[in-house]
N, C-alpha and C positions, 0 to 999 in steps of 0.2 A: 109512505112509500115516497111522496116528495121529497121528503126531510133527507133522508137514508141515502137518497140518488145524492140532492147535492149535498152534502157531509162528504160524501166518498173520496173526491179531491184532497180534501184536508186533512182526512182519516189517513189515506193513503199516505200522502208525505211523511205525516205523525210514524208509521207506520215502517217506513224510511229508517229511519229515525232509532226506534225501537229496534229493530235488526242488526243497525250499526251498533249499537250499544251492548244487546246480547256478543257479536263476533267478537268484537276490541277485548271486552271485559272474561268471553270466554279465552281467549287465545292469553292473557296475561294469566288468567286463573290457571292455565295449561300450564303455565310457564312456573308458576310461585309452588302450584301441587307439585311439580316435578323435583322442586330444588328440596321442598320438606319431607317430601316422601324419602327424599336421599338422607336429610338428614335425621330422619326416626328412624332410621335401619343402620345410620353410621355407628361408629368405636366409641366416639367423641362422644361423655355425656354429657355435657352444656348442648352440644347442636341436638340431642337428643331432646333434651329438657326442654330447651326452646320451642321447639317443632312443635314438642308434646302441650307446653303451653298454648300453643299461638292455637292448635288445633281446639283445642278445649274452650278458651275464651270468645271465641267465633262460632264454633256448634253450639255453644252453648248461651246466644246471646241472639237478639231478634236482628234481622236484615235492617229491619226500618231503623233501630236504635246504631246500628251499625254508619248508614246512613245520615243520621243527623250529625254522628261524631265526626264526619268525614267531614261536613259541611258545615257544619256551626262549631264544632268543637275546635277543629283544629287549626282557624284564625287566632285563637286564642294563645296558641303557640307560635303564633308566626308564619303560619300555610297557609295562604288562602286560594283554593282554587274556585274557576269559575263552576255551575251548576254542571254543567257534563263533565267534563273530567273529576270532579267531585263524585258524581254516580259509576263510572268505570270505576274510580278507584275500589269504592265501596262493596262493588257487585262483585270484581276483582279478588279484592280480599277473603269475600265472602265464597267465591266457589272455589277456590282458591285450596280452603282447606277443606272441603267435601273433597276436592280430587287426590288431595294429596292422602288421602284415605284408600281410594282406591288405587293410586298408583303403589303407596306400600304394601297392599295387599294382593296386588299384580307384580309385583318384583318379587313377597316372598314366598306365592306360588309355585316360580321357579325353581328343579332342583340344584340344590347348592353345588351340583355334583359338579353342573353347567361350569360357576364360576373356576373352580376348581382346577376342570382341564381350559379354561381359558388361559390362566395362569400358567398353569403346565406350558401351555403352546408362545409363550412370552409374552401375554397381551398384559397391560397395566391395568389397573381398576377400571381408569374411564372409556379404555377401550372395548375391554370386556363388556360391561353397559352397554355403548353403544353400541356393537355391533352382535352381542351374544345375547343380553338380560331384556334388554328395551323393547327391539324390535318384539319379542313373545308376551312382553308387559303391553304392549300398546293392543295385540289383537285381544290380550284377557280385560283387557278395561274398555276397549269399546264398547258396552250395552251403558255400563255405569257413567261414560261418558257422555255416550250422546244421551240420556236421561237428564244428567247433571246442565244438559246446554239447553233443552227445552223446557227445563224447568227455572235455569235463567231465563228465557227468556220471559216468561211473565214471569219473572221477580224484577224484571225493568219498571214494570208498573209502577214501583215503589216510589222510583225517583221522580215521579211527581209531585210529591211533595216538597221539592228542593226545587219548583220550577222547571223542570226538563220540560221541554213542551214533546213529548211519546206522546207513543198512543191515548192512553188512561188520562192525560192532560187536556188533549186538543179536543176530546170529547167531554171532558169539562168544562170548558171553554165556550164549546157552541152548547152546550145544555144552558150555562148562562144567558144564552140569549136566547132559546128558543122554549125553553122548560116542557121537553121533553125529555125528560131521562129514560126511561125503561125503552122504548126504541133505541137510540143512541148507545145503552151498557148493553144494550142487546146487540147490535152492530160490532160492538167494540169486542166483546165476547166471541162472536163468531170470526172477527178476523184473525184472533189469539187464537182459537179453535184450528181455521184453516192453517196458520201459520204450523202451532205444534204439529196436526195431522202430516204436513208436505215434509217438517224435515224428521218426522218419523222413520214418513217410509224410506227418504238418502240414508236414515241411520242403518235401516233394516238391510239396505241392497250395500250400504258399504261390510256390513256384518258378515254379511252371506260372502261378496268378493272377497274377503278374510277366510271364511271357513273354505273355502276352494281351494286358495294359495296354501293353507296349512292339508289339504289334505294331498294337493301335489307333490 
């Protein structure tokens, strides 16, 4: 028990880095996912093919391999990144592929007549997307987006392989001194569970507010 208490401040600091990695990667992933989703439904066949290739490649390869490619592979082509930027980039690219499918499905679920009605009112395509289509898509995609973020939060543990001192890496460093892996890994698992449960509750509240807004 004393070990768990003594290690808590160190793990708490590492947990802040874990949440930071997840939030920044999620924001970047949302931006990537939205643009890729728009490319997937574009009338330009080259945009569609590039988007499909990106999604297929990222979803078809392990995140750990993607992290290694970014951190160890990019320097061979003259792009060297520190561990934290490398981890964020890899996590963002991975999340963007999954989020793009959520956005694409949400956009396609909106009645096409709404886009035609927007054009009849004199709106441009970007205006119709921003004012009519995307607000509806966001509500539809909320559950998937929330689940992606929770998964991303846990996936941050993989960046420990490139020496990012997040939650799992900090626990491993403590274990190397104390030789108490069971207690510390259980403590780390509990912290991840607390975060995941907390964000799930936030997600439920957001979805509830969105549903009430739709009913109004």
